[in-house]
PDB file with SEQRES, HELIX, SHEET and CRYST1 records, atoms N, CA, C and O in Angstrom:
SEQRES   1 A   82  UNK UNK UNK UNK UNK UNK UNK UNK UNK UNK UNK UNK UNK          
SEQRES   2 A   82  UNK UNK UNK UNK UNK UNK UNK UNK UNK UNK UNK UNK UNK          
SEQRES   3 A   82  UNK UNK UNK UNK UNK UNK UNK UNK UNK UNK UNK UNK UNK          
SEQRES   4 A   82  UNK UNK UNK UNK UNK UNK UNK UNK UNK UNK UNK UNK UNK          
SEQRES   5 A   82  UNK UNK UNK UNK UNK UNK UNK UNK UNK UNK UNK UNK UNK          
SEQRES   6 A   82  UNK UNK UNK UNK UNK UNK UNK UNK UNK UNK UNK UNK UNK          
SEQRES   7 A   82  UNK UNK UNK UNK                                              
HELIX    1 AA1 UNK A    2  UNK A    5  1                                   4    
HELIX    2 AA2 UNK A   39  UNK A   48  1                                  10    
HELIX    3 AA3 UNK A   52  UNK A   65  1                                  14    
SHEET    1 AA1 2 UNK A  25  UNK A  29  0                                        
SHEET    2 AA1 2 UNK A  74  UNK A  78 -1                                        
CRYST1    1.000    1.000    1.000  90.00  90.00  90.00 P 1           1          
ATOM      1  N   UNK A   1     104.224 120.401 119.229  1.00  0.00           N  
ATOM      2  CA  UNK A   1     104.733 119.067 119.125  1.00  0.00           C  
ATOM      3  C   UNK A   1     105.583 118.882 117.875  1.00  0.00           C  
ATOM      4  O   UNK A   1     106.527 118.093 117.882  1.00  0.00           O  
ATOM      5  N   UNK A   2     105.264 119.589 116.821  1.00  0.00           N  
ATOM      6  CA  UNK A   2     106.060 119.405 115.612  1.00  0.00           C  
ATOM      7  C   UNK A   2     107.495 119.864 115.840  1.00  0.00           C  
ATOM      8  O   UNK A   2     108.421 119.326 115.233  1.00  0.00           O  
ATOM      9  N   UNK A   3     107.687 120.846 116.705  1.00  0.00           N  
ATOM     10  CA  UNK A   3     109.053 121.273 117.004  1.00  0.00           C  
ATOM     11  C   UNK A   3     109.751 120.232 117.866  1.00  0.00           C  
ATOM     12  O   UNK A   3     110.954 120.013 117.721  1.00  0.00           O  
ATOM     13  N   UNK A   4     109.010 119.589 118.761  1.00  0.00           N  
ATOM     14  CA  UNK A   4     109.615 118.591 119.638  1.00  0.00           C  
ATOM     15  C   UNK A   4     109.868 117.289 118.891  1.00  0.00           C  
ATOM     16  O   UNK A   4     110.920 116.672 119.056  1.00  0.00           O  
ATOM     17  N   UNK A   5     108.911 116.869 118.071  1.00  0.00           N  
ATOM     18  CA  UNK A   5     109.036 115.609 117.346  1.00  0.00           C  
ATOM     19  C   UNK A   5     109.776 115.790 116.037  1.00  0.00           C  
ATOM     20  O   UNK A   5     110.518 114.918 115.585  1.00  0.00           O  
ATOM     21  N   UNK A   6     109.554 116.935 115.453  1.00  0.00           N  
ATOM     22  CA  UNK A   6     110.268 117.264 114.231  1.00  0.00           C  
ATOM     23  C   UNK A   6     109.590 116.809 112.962  1.00  0.00           C  
ATOM     24  O   UNK A   6     109.134 115.670 112.855  1.00  0.00           O  
ATOM     25  N   UNK A   7     109.528 117.698 112.016  1.00  0.00           N  
ATOM     26  CA  UNK A   7     109.027 117.401 110.680  1.00  0.00           C  
ATOM     27  C   UNK A   7     110.150 117.556 109.669  1.00  0.00           C  
ATOM     28  O   UNK A   7     110.086 117.030 108.558  1.00  0.00           O  
ATOM     29  N   UNK A   8     111.157 118.273 110.067  1.00  0.00           N  
ATOM     30  CA  UNK A   8     112.280 118.556 109.182  1.00  0.00           C  
ATOM     31  C   UNK A   8     113.517 117.792 109.644  1.00  0.00           C  
ATOM     32  O   UNK A   8     113.536 117.195 110.720  1.00  0.00           O  
ATOM     33  N   UNK A   9     114.540 117.827 108.808  1.00  0.00           N  
ATOM     34  CA  UNK A   9     115.791 117.160 109.155  1.00  0.00           C  
ATOM     35  C   UNK A   9     116.418 117.792 110.396  1.00  0.00           C  
ATOM     36  O   UNK A   9     117.001 117.092 111.224  1.00  0.00           O  
ATOM     37  N   UNK A  10     116.300 119.111 110.526  1.00  0.00           N  
ATOM     38  CA  UNK A  10     116.845 119.830 111.673  1.00  0.00           C  
ATOM     39  C   UNK A  10     115.689 120.502 112.414  1.00  0.00           C  
ATOM     40  O   UNK A  10     114.835 121.137 111.796  1.00  0.00           O  
ATOM     41  N   UNK A  11     115.666 120.360 113.733  1.00  0.00           N  
ATOM     42  CA  UNK A  11     114.588 120.918 114.541  1.00  0.00           C  
ATOM     43  C   UNK A  11     115.169 121.906 115.542  1.00  0.00           C  
ATOM     44  O   UNK A  11     116.144 121.605 116.230  1.00  0.00           O  
ATOM     45  N   UNK A  12     114.560 123.096 115.620  1.00  0.00           N  
ATOM     46  CA  UNK A  12     114.976 124.084 116.609  1.00  0.00           C  
ATOM     47  C   UNK A  12     114.415 123.677 117.969  1.00  0.00           C  
ATOM     48  O   UNK A  12     113.201 123.560 118.136  1.00  0.00           O  
ATOM     49  N   UNK A  13     115.293 123.463 118.928  1.00  0.00           N  
ATOM     50  CA  UNK A  13     114.879 123.021 120.257  1.00  0.00           C  
ATOM     51  C   UNK A  13     114.755 124.230 121.175  1.00  0.00           C  
ATOM     52  O   UNK A  13     115.622 125.103 121.194  1.00  0.00           O  
ATOM     53  N   UNK A  14     113.679 124.267 121.926  1.00  0.00           N  
ATOM     54  CA  UNK A  14     113.460 125.325 122.909  1.00  0.00           C  
ATOM     55  C   UNK A  14     113.352 124.662 124.272  1.00  0.00           C  
ATOM     56  O   UNK A  14     112.623 123.683 124.432  1.00  0.00           O  
ATOM     57  N   UNK A  15     114.065 125.181 125.241  1.00  0.00           N  
ATOM     58  CA  UNK A  15     113.963 124.638 126.592  1.00  0.00           C  
ATOM     59  C   UNK A  15     114.051 125.780 127.595  1.00  0.00           C  
ATOM     60  O   UNK A  15     114.513 126.878 127.282  1.00  0.00           O  
ATOM     61  N   UNK A  16     113.592 125.487 128.817  1.00  0.00           N  
ATOM     62  CA  UNK A  16     113.712 126.457 129.885  1.00  0.00           C  
ATOM     63  C   UNK A  16     113.701 125.712 131.204  1.00  0.00           C  
ATOM     64  O   UNK A  16     113.203 124.590 131.299  1.00  0.00           O  
ATOM     65  N   UNK A  17     114.251 126.343 132.205  1.00  0.00           N  
ATOM     66  CA  UNK A  17     114.324 125.750 133.530  1.00  0.00           C  
ATOM     67  C   UNK A  17     113.584 126.675 134.491  1.00  0.00           C  
ATOM     68  O   UNK A  17     113.872 127.869 134.565  1.00  0.00           O  
ATOM     69  N   UNK A  18     112.635 126.114 135.219  1.00  0.00           N  
ATOM     70  CA  UNK A  18     111.876 126.872 136.209  1.00  0.00           C  
ATOM     71  C   UNK A  18     111.944 126.140 137.540  1.00  0.00           C  
ATOM     72  O   UNK A  18     112.087 124.918 137.582  1.00  0.00           O  
ATOM     73  N   UNK A  19     111.840 126.887 138.615  1.00  0.00           N  
ATOM     74  CA  UNK A  19     111.766 126.281 139.941  1.00  0.00           C  
ATOM     75  C   UNK A  19     110.409 125.595 140.095  1.00  0.00           C  
ATOM     76  O   UNK A  19     109.384 126.117 139.657  1.00  0.00           O  
ATOM     77  N   UNK A  20     110.419 124.434 140.714  1.00  0.00           N  
ATOM     78  CA  UNK A  20     109.177 123.698 140.954  1.00  0.00           C  
ATOM     79  C   UNK A  20     109.055 123.391 142.439  1.00  0.00           C  
ATOM     80  O   UNK A  20     110.021 123.465 143.198  1.00  0.00           O  
ATOM     81  N   UNK A  21     107.831 123.045 142.824  1.00  0.00           N  
ATOM     82  CA  UNK A  21     107.556 122.678 144.204  1.00  0.00           C  
ATOM     83  C   UNK A  21     106.676 121.444 144.212  1.00  0.00           C  
ATOM     84  O   UNK A  21     105.932 121.203 143.261  1.00  0.00           O  
ATOM     85  N   UNK A  22     106.755 120.652 145.291  1.00  0.00           N  
ATOM     86  CA  UNK A  22     105.845 119.516 145.399  1.00  0.00           C  
ATOM     87  C   UNK A  22     104.397 119.997 145.261  1.00  0.00           C  
ATOM     88  O   UNK A  22     104.009 121.006 145.850  1.00  0.00           O  
ATOM     89  N   UNK A  23     103.620 119.276 144.489  1.00  0.00           N  
ATOM     90  CA  UNK A  23     102.229 119.649 144.265  1.00  0.00           C  
ATOM     91  C   UNK A  23     101.995 120.404 142.971  1.00  0.00           C  
ATOM     92  O   UNK A  23     100.855 120.520 142.523  1.00  0.00           O  
ATOM     93  N   UNK A  24     103.071 120.928 142.353  1.00  0.00           N  
ATOM     94  CA  UNK A  24     102.910 121.609 141.068  1.00  0.00           C  
ATOM     95  C   UNK A  24     102.341 120.628 140.046  1.00  0.00           C  
ATOM     96  O   UNK A  24     102.671 119.442 140.058  1.00  0.00           O  
ATOM     97  N   UNK A  25     101.486 121.135 139.167  1.00  0.00           N  
ATOM     98  CA  UNK A  25     100.868 120.311 138.128  1.00  0.00           C  
ATOM     99  C   UNK A  25     101.370 120.776 136.771  1.00  0.00           C  
ATOM    100  O   UNK A  25     101.388 121.971 136.477  1.00  0.00           O  
ATOM    101  N   UNK A  26     101.781 119.813 135.944  1.00  0.00           N  
ATOM    102  CA  UNK A  26     102.213 120.092 134.582  1.00  0.00           C  
ATOM    103  C   UNK A  26     101.150 119.586 133.614  1.00  0.00           C  
ATOM    104  O   UNK A  26     100.612 118.490 133.769  1.00  0.00           O  
ATOM    105  N   UNK A  27     100.863 120.409 132.616  1.00  0.00           N  
ATOM    106  CA  UNK A  27      99.897 120.071 131.573  1.00  0.00           C  
ATOM    107  C   UNK A  27     100.631 120.012 130.237  1.00  0.00           C  
ATOM    108  O   UNK A  27     101.305 120.963 129.841  1.00  0.00           O  
ATOM    109  N   UNK A  28     100.489 118.886 129.554  1.00  0.00           N  
ATOM    110  CA  UNK A  28     100.963 118.752 128.175  1.00  0.00           C  
ATOM    111  C   UNK A  28      99.709 118.482 127.353  1.00  0.00           C  
ATOM    112  O   UNK A  28      98.983 117.522 127.612  1.00  0.00           O  
ATOM    113  N   UNK A  29      99.461 119.331 126.364  1.00  0.00           N  
ATOM    114  CA  UNK A  29      98.228 119.168 125.597  1.00  0.00           C  
ATOM    115  C   UNK A  29      98.439 119.562 124.144  1.00  0.00           C  
ATOM    116  O   UNK A  29      99.427 120.201 123.780  1.00  0.00           O  
ATOM    117  N   UNK A  30      97.484 119.161 123.338  1.00  0.00           N  
ATOM    118  CA  UNK A  30      97.505 119.503 121.920  1.00  0.00           C  
ATOM    119  C   UNK A  30      96.760 120.819 121.699  1.00  0.00           C  
ATOM    120  O   UNK A  30      96.140 121.367 122.611  1.00  0.00           O  
ATOM    121  N   UNK A  31      96.838 121.303 120.475  1.00  0.00           N  
ATOM    122  CA  UNK A  31      96.139 122.552 120.149  1.00  0.00           C  
ATOM    123  C   UNK A  31      94.627 122.374 120.108  1.00  0.00           C  
ATOM    124  O   UNK A  31      93.890 123.349 119.959  1.00  0.00           O  
ATOM    125  N   UNK A  32      94.165 121.143 120.239  1.00  0.00           N  
ATOM    126  CA  UNK A  32      92.723 120.924 120.360  1.00  0.00           C  
ATOM    127  C   UNK A  32      92.183 121.423 121.693  1.00  0.00           C  
ATOM    128  O   UNK A  32      90.992 121.707 121.819  1.00  0.00           O  
ATOM    129  N   UNK A  33      93.065 121.529 122.690  1.00  0.00           N  
ATOM    130  CA  UNK A  33      92.697 122.083 123.999  1.00  0.00           C  
ATOM    131  C   UNK A  33      93.233 123.500 124.141  1.00  0.00           C  
ATOM    132  O   UNK A  33      92.493 124.424 124.479  1.00  0.00           O  
ATOM    133  N   UNK A  34      94.540 123.662 123.876  1.00  0.00           N  
ATOM    134  CA  UNK A  34      95.182 124.976 124.021  1.00  0.00           C  
ATOM    135  C   UNK A  34      94.781 125.842 122.836  1.00  0.00           C  
ATOM    136  O   UNK A  34      95.194 125.576 121.707  1.00  0.00           O  
ATOM    137  N   UNK A  35      94.014 126.834 123.070  1.00  0.00           N  
ATOM    138  CA  UNK A  35      93.507 127.700 122.004  1.00  0.00           C  
ATOM    139  C   UNK A  35      92.011 127.830 122.132  1.00  0.00           C  
ATOM    140  O   UNK A  35      91.518 128.918 122.426  1.00  0.00           O  
ATOM    141  N   UNK A  36      91.254 126.739 121.917  1.00  0.00           N  
ATOM    142  CA  UNK A  36      89.805 126.830 122.059  1.00  0.00           C  
ATOM    143  C   UNK A  36      89.354 127.097 123.505  1.00  0.00           C  
ATOM    144  O   UNK A  36      88.323 127.732 123.728  1.00  0.00           O  
ATOM    145  N   UNK A  37      90.130 126.610 124.481  1.00  0.00           N  
ATOM    146  CA  UNK A  37      89.758 126.787 125.890  1.00  0.00           C  
ATOM    147  C   UNK A  37      90.637 127.885 126.486  1.00  0.00           C  
ATOM    148  O   UNK A  37      91.862 127.764 126.474  1.00  0.00           O  
ATOM    149  N   UNK A  38      90.036 128.945 127.005  1.00  0.00           N  
ATOM    150  CA  UNK A  38      90.834 130.027 127.588  1.00  0.00           C  
ATOM    151  C   UNK A  38      91.705 129.522 128.749  1.00  0.00           C  
ATOM    152  O   UNK A  38      91.303 128.641 129.509  1.00  0.00           O  
ATOM    153  N   UNK A  39      92.877 130.091 128.860  1.00  0.00           N  
ATOM    154  CA  UNK A  39      93.826 129.680 129.898  1.00  0.00           C  
ATOM    155  C   UNK A  39      93.209 129.776 131.290  1.00  0.00           C  
ATOM    156  O   UNK A  39      93.453 128.909 132.130  1.00  0.00           O  
ATOM    157  N   UNK A  40      92.423 130.803 131.547  1.00  0.00           N  
ATOM    158  CA  UNK A  40      91.790 130.966 132.860  1.00  0.00           C  
ATOM    159  C   UNK A  40      90.836 129.812 133.170  1.00  0.00           C  
ATOM    160  O   UNK A  40      90.719 129.392 134.321  1.00  0.00           O  
ATOM    161  N   UNK A  41      90.165 129.309 132.156  1.00  0.00           N  
ATOM    162  CA  UNK A  41      89.244 128.186 132.364  1.00  0.00           C  
ATOM    163  C   UNK A  41      90.017 126.898 132.652  1.00  0.00           C  
ATOM    164  O   UNK A  41      89.602 126.097 133.490  1.00  0.00           O  
ATOM    165  N   UNK A  42      91.129 126.703 131.967  1.00  0.00           N  
ATOM    166  CA  UNK A  42      91.993 125.551 132.240  1.00  0.00           C  
ATOM    167  C   UNK A  42      92.495 125.624 133.676  1.00  0.00           C  
ATOM    168  O   UNK A  42      92.443 124.636 134.408  1.00  0.00           O  
ATOM    169  N   UNK A  43      92.982 126.795 134.077  1.00  0.00           N  
ATOM    170  CA  UNK A  43      93.486 126.978 135.441  1.00  0.00           C  
ATOM    171  C   UNK A  43      92.385 126.738 136.466  1.00  0.00           C  
ATOM    172  O   UNK A  43      92.641 126.183 137.534  1.00  0.00           O  
ATOM    173  N   UNK A  44      91.167 127.153 136.149  1.00  0.00           N  
ATOM    174  CA  UNK A  44      90.046 126.942 137.061  1.00  0.00           C  
ATOM    175  C   UNK A  44      89.759 125.468 137.283  1.00  0.00           C  
ATOM    176  O   UNK A  44      89.513 125.041 138.412  1.00  0.00           O  
ATOM    177  N   UNK A  45      89.789 124.694 136.217  1.00  0.00           N  
ATOM    178  CA  UNK A  45      89.562 123.243 136.338  1.00  0.00           C  
ATOM    179  C   UNK A  45      90.676 122.609 137.164  1.00  0.00           C  
ATOM    180  O   UNK A  45      90.415 121.789 138.045  1.00  0.00           O  
ATOM    181  N   UNK A  46      91.918 122.992 136.878  1.00  0.00           N  
ATOM    182  CA  UNK A  46      93.045 122.415 137.604  1.00  0.00           C  
ATOM    183  C   UNK A  46      93.036 122.818 139.074  1.00  0.00           C  
ATOM    184  O   UNK A  46      93.437 122.034 139.933  1.00  0.00           O  
ATOM    185  N   UNK A  47      92.587 124.023 139.368  1.00  0.00           N  
ATOM    186  CA  UNK A  47      92.521 124.480 140.750  1.00  0.00           C  
ATOM    187  C   UNK A  47      91.390 123.850 141.540  1.00  0.00           C  
ATOM    188  O   UNK A  47      91.469 123.735 142.763  1.00  0.00           O  
ATOM    189  N   UNK A  48      90.340 123.443 140.847  1.00  0.00           N  
ATOM    190  CA  UNK A  48      89.146 122.923 141.507  1.00  0.00           C  
ATOM    191  C   UNK A  48      89.198 121.413 141.734  1.00  0.00           C  
ATOM    192  O   UNK A  48      88.602 120.911 142.688  1.00  0.00           O  
ATOM    193  N   UNK A  49      89.901 120.689 140.872  1.00  0.00           N  
ATOM    194  CA  UNK A  49      89.870 119.220 140.906  1.00  0.00           C  
ATOM    195  C   UNK A  49      91.253 118.651 141.205  1.00  0.00           C  
ATOM    196  O   UNK A  49      92.170 118.767 140.391  1.00  0.00           O  
ATOM    197  N   UNK A  50      91.393 118.045 142.359  1.00  0.00           N  
ATOM    198  CA  UNK A  50      92.668 117.425 142.735  1.00  0.00           C  
ATOM    199  C   UNK A  50      92.908 116.120 141.969  1.00  0.00           C  
ATOM    200  O   UNK A  50      94.053 115.758 141.698  1.00  0.00           O  
ATOM    201  N   UNK A  51      91.829 115.420 141.622  1.00  0.00           N  
ATOM    202  CA  UNK A  51      91.925 114.166 140.870  1.00  0.00           C  
ATOM    203  C   UNK A  51      92.290 114.505 139.418  1.00  0.00           C  
ATOM    204  O   UNK A  51      91.464 115.019 138.664  1.00  0.00           O  
ATOM    205  N   UNK A  52      93.534 114.208 139.044  1.00  0.00           N  
ATOM    206  CA  UNK A  52      94.011 114.607 137.717  1.00  0.00           C  
ATOM    207  C   UNK A  52      93.322 113.858 136.593  1.00  0.00           C  
ATOM    208  O   UNK A  52      93.170 114.390 135.494  1.00  0.00           O  
ATOM    209  N   UNK A  53      92.904 112.635 136.855  1.00  0.00           N  
ATOM    210  CA  UNK A  53      92.176 111.879 135.830  1.00  0.00           C  
ATOM    211  C   UNK A  53      90.847 112.561 135.521  1.00  0.00           C  
ATOM    212  O   UNK A  53      90.462 112.689 134.359  1.00  0.00           O  
ATOM    213  N   UNK A  54      90.156 112.994 136.562  1.00  0.00           N  
ATOM    214  CA  UNK A  54      88.896 113.715 136.378  1.00  0.00           C  
ATOM    215  C   UNK A  54      89.147 115.053 135.689  1.00  0.00           C  
ATOM    216  O   UNK A  54      88.418 115.428 134.770  1.00  0.00           O  
ATOM    217  N   UNK A  55      90.175 115.770 136.131  1.00  0.00           N  
ATOM    218  CA  UNK A  55      90.483 117.080 135.535  1.00  0.00           C  
ATOM    219  C   UNK A  55      90.795 116.942 134.050  1.00  0.00           C  
ATOM    220  O   UNK A  55      90.343 117.759 133.247  1.00  0.00           O  
ATOM    221  N   UNK A  56      91.564 115.915 133.672  1.00  0.00           N  
ATOM    222  CA  UNK A  56      91.896 115.703 132.258  1.00  0.00           C  
ATOM    223  C   UNK A  56      90.637 115.419 131.450  1.00  0.00           C  
ATOM    224  O   UNK A  56      90.463 115.953 130.355  1.00  0.00           O  
ATOM    225  N   UNK A  57      89.762 114.579 131.989  1.00  0.00           N  
ATOM    226  CA  UNK A  57      88.505 114.267 131.283  1.00  0.00           C  
ATOM    227  C   UNK A  57      87.655 115.515 131.107  1.00  0.00           C  
ATOM    228  O   UNK A  57      87.084 115.738 130.040  1.00  0.00           O  
ATOM    229  N   UNK A  58      87.573 116.327 132.153  1.00  0.00           N  
ATOM    230  CA  UNK A  58      86.793 117.566 132.065  1.00  0.00           C  
ATOM    231  C   UNK A  58      87.387 118.515 131.027  1.00  0.00           C  
ATOM    232  O   UNK A  58      86.652 119.137 130.260  1.00  0.00           O  
ATOM    233  N   UNK A  59      88.711 118.627 131.002  1.00  0.00           N  
ATOM    234  CA  UNK A  59      89.342 119.517 130.030  1.00  0.00           C  
ATOM    235  C   UNK A  59      89.081 119.062 128.598  1.00  0.00           C  
ATOM    236  O   UNK A  59      88.850 119.891 127.718  1.00  0.00           O  
ATOM    237  N   UNK A  60      89.114 117.770 128.361  1.00  0.00           N  
ATOM    238  CA  UNK A  60      88.815 117.250 127.024  1.00  0.00           C  
ATOM    239  C   UNK A  60      87.361 117.546 126.663  1.00  0.00           C  
ATOM    240  O   UNK A  60      87.069 117.954 125.539  1.00  0.00           O  
ATOM    241  N   UNK A  61      86.447 117.341 127.617  1.00  0.00           N  
ATOM    242  CA  UNK A  61      85.028 117.647 127.366  1.00  0.00           C  
ATOM    243  C   UNK A  61      84.825 119.126 127.058  1.00  0.00           C  
ATOM    244  O   UNK A  61      84.089 119.478 126.137  1.00  0.00           O  
ATOM    245  N   UNK A  62      85.478 119.984 127.826  1.00  0.00           N  
ATOM    246  CA  UNK A  62      85.348 121.431 127.604  1.00  0.00           C  
ATOM    247  C   UNK A  62      85.906 121.808 126.236  1.00  0.00           C  
ATOM    248  O   UNK A  62      85.310 122.619 125.527  1.00  0.00           O  
ATOM    249  N   UNK A  63      87.043 121.228 125.860  1.00  0.00           N  
ATOM    250  CA  UNK A  63      87.635 121.519 124.546  1.00  0.00           C  
ATOM    251  C   UNK A  63      86.677 121.120 123.427  1.00  0.00           C  
ATOM    252  O   UNK A  63      86.518 121.850 122.449  1.00  0.00           O  
ATOM    253  N   UNK A  64      86.043 119.966 123.573  1.00  0.00           N  
ATOM    254  CA  UNK A  64      85.082 119.530 122.564  1.00  0.00           C  
ATOM    255  C   UNK A  64      83.873 120.457 122.518  1.00  0.00           C  
ATOM    256  O   UNK A  64      83.374 120.762 121.435  1.00  0.00           O  
ATOM    257  N   UNK A  65      83.396 120.908 123.673  1.00  0.00           N  
ATOM    258  CA  UNK A  65      82.271 121.847 123.728  1.00  0.00           C  
ATOM    259  C   UNK A  65      82.632 123.184 123.090  1.00  0.00           C  
ATOM    260  O   UNK A  65      81.782 123.851 122.501  1.00  0.00           O  
ATOM    261  N   UNK A  66      83.910 123.570 123.214  1.00  0.00           N  
ATOM    262  CA  UNK A  66      84.368 124.852 122.652  1.00  0.00           C  
ATOM    263  C   UNK A  66      84.738 124.741 121.180  1.00  0.00           C  
ATOM    264  O   UNK A  66      85.229 125.698 120.582  1.00  0.00           O  
ATOM    265  N   UNK A  67      84.500 123.564 120.597  1.00  0.00           N  
ATOM    266  CA  UNK A  67      84.756 123.401 119.173  1.00  0.00           C  
ATOM    267  C   UNK A  67      86.204 123.140 118.832  1.00  0.00           C  
ATOM    268  O   UNK A  67      86.691 123.595 117.797  1.00  0.00           O  
ATOM    269  N   UNK A  68      86.914 122.399 119.704  1.00  0.00           N  
ATOM    270  CA  UNK A  68      88.304 122.040 119.419  1.00  0.00           C  
ATOM    271  C   UNK A  68      88.443 121.600 117.969  1.00  0.00           C  
ATOM    272  O   UNK A  68      87.654 120.775 117.509  1.00  0.00           O  
ATOM    273  N   UNK A  69      89.431 122.128 117.224  1.00  0.00           N  
ATOM    274  CA  UNK A  69      89.527 121.904 115.779  1.00  0.00           C  
ATOM    275  C   UNK A  69      89.907 120.491 115.358  1.00  0.00           C  
ATOM    276  O   UNK A  69      89.678 120.106 114.211  1.00  0.00           O  
ATOM    277  N   UNK A  70      90.479 119.720 116.264  1.00  0.00           N  
ATOM    278  CA  UNK A  70      90.890 118.359 115.897  1.00  0.00           C  
ATOM    279  C   UNK A  70      90.962 117.513 117.163  1.00  0.00           C  
ATOM    280  O   UNK A  70      90.296 117.821 118.152  1.00  0.00           O  
ATOM    281  N   UNK A  71      91.745 116.473 117.142  1.00  0.00           N  
ATOM    282  CA  UNK A  71      91.872 115.616 118.314  1.00  0.00           C  
ATOM    283  C   UNK A  71      92.352 116.423 119.517  1.00  0.00           C  
ATOM    284  O   UNK A  71      93.117 117.378 119.379  1.00  0.00           O  
ATOM    285  N   UNK A  72      91.894 116.027 120.679  1.00  0.00           N  
ATOM    286  CA  UNK A  72      92.283 116.709 121.916  1.00  0.00           C  
ATOM    287  C   UNK A  72      93.112 115.735 122.751  1.00  0.00           C  
ATOM    288  O   UNK A  72      92.653 114.645 123.091  1.00  0.00           O  
ATOM    289  N   UNK A  73      94.323 116.141 123.070  1.00  0.00           N  
ATOM    290  CA  UNK A  73      95.202 115.355 123.928  1.00  0.00           C  
ATOM    291  C   UNK A  73      95.506 116.161 125.172  1.00  0.00           C  
ATOM    292  O   UNK A  73      95.809 117.352 125.096  1.00  0.00           O  
ATOM    293  N   UNK A  74      95.423 115.500 126.329  1.00  0.00           N  
ATOM    294  CA  UNK A  74      95.649 116.179 127.591  1.00  0.00           C  
ATOM    295  C   UNK A  74      96.334 115.205 128.552  1.00  0.00           C  
ATOM    296  O   UNK A  74      95.785 114.150 128.866  1.00  0.00           O  
ATOM    297  N   UNK A  75      97.522 115.559 129.013  1.00  0.00           N  
ATOM    298  CA  UNK A  75      98.263 114.759 129.989  1.00  0.00           C  
ATOM    299  C   UNK A  75      98.576 115.656 131.170  1.00  0.00           C  
ATOM    300  O   UNK A  75      99.128 116.743 130.998  1.00  0.00           O  
ATOM    301  N   UNK A  76      98.227 115.209 132.375  1.00  0.00           N  
ATOM    302  CA  UNK A  76      98.490 115.963 133.588  1.00  0.00           C  
ATOM    303  C   UNK A  76      99.406 115.165 134.509  1.00  0.00           C  
ATOM    304  O   UNK A  76      99.241 113.955 134.665  1.00  0.00           O  
ATOM    305  N   UNK A  77     100.377 115.853 135.119  1.00  0.00           N  
ATOM    306  CA  UNK A  77     101.308 115.224 136.042  1.00  0.00           C  
ATOM    307  C   UNK A  77     101.469 116.141 137.253  1.00  0.00           C  
ATOM    308  O   UNK A  77     101.656 117.350 137.110  1.00  0.00           O  
ATOM    309  N   UNK A  78     101.394 115.545 138.456  1.00  0.00           N  
ATOM    310  CA  UNK A  78     101.620 116.327 139.685  1.00  0.00           C  
ATOM    311  C   UNK A  78     102.946 115.880 140.298  1.00  0.00           C  
ATOM    312  O   UNK A  78     103.210 114.684 140.426  1.00  0.00           O  
ATOM    313  N   UNK A  79     103.773 116.849 140.671  1.00  0.00           N  
ATOM    314  CA  UNK A  79     105.036 116.535 141.329  1.00  0.00           C  
ATOM    315  C   UNK A  79     104.764 116.067 142.754  1.00  0.00           C  
ATOM    316  O   UNK A  79     103.938 116.646 143.460  1.00  0.00           O  
ATOM    317  N   UNK A  80     105.459 115.023 143.164  1.00  0.00           N  
ATOM    318  CA  UNK A  80     105.297 114.482 144.507  1.00  0.00           C  
ATOM    319  C   UNK A  80     106.164 115.196 145.524  1.00  0.00           C  
ATOM    320  O   UNK A  80     107.044 115.986 145.179  1.00  0.00           O  
ATOM    321  N   UNK A  81     105.895 114.899 146.785  1.00  0.00           N  
ATOM    322  CA  UNK A  81     106.679 115.482 147.885  1.00  0.00           C  
ATOM    323  C   UNK A  81     107.932 114.672 148.140  1.00  0.00           C  
ATOM    324  O   UNK A  81     108.033 113.519 147.721  1.00  0.00           O  
ATOM    325  N   UNK A  82     108.886 115.277 148.827  1.00  0.00           N  
ATOM    326  CA  UNK A  82     110.152 114.611 149.064  1.00  0.00           C  
ATOM    327  C   UNK A  82     110.323 114.103 150.451  1.00  0.00           C  
ATOM    328  O   UNK A  82     111.358 113.519 150.771  1.00  0.00           O  
TER     329      UNK A  82                                                      
END                                                                             
């Protein structure tokens, strides 16, 4: 986030373009989740729970159980169909 929001006068921007499909889920999270919780465990929660509100709550709980170092932020978005 510091690269996206910026702490300095000039910020190095990183971007990429990937193909997406309806139903794809995007996760934006802080380092309180990414790091303490293994990627496979995050993927397991997302694969098991279609309700994104429930999945986000579970991920925050898991991060806290794993000793997340600070605040845990988790935002989930699912792409809709066309």
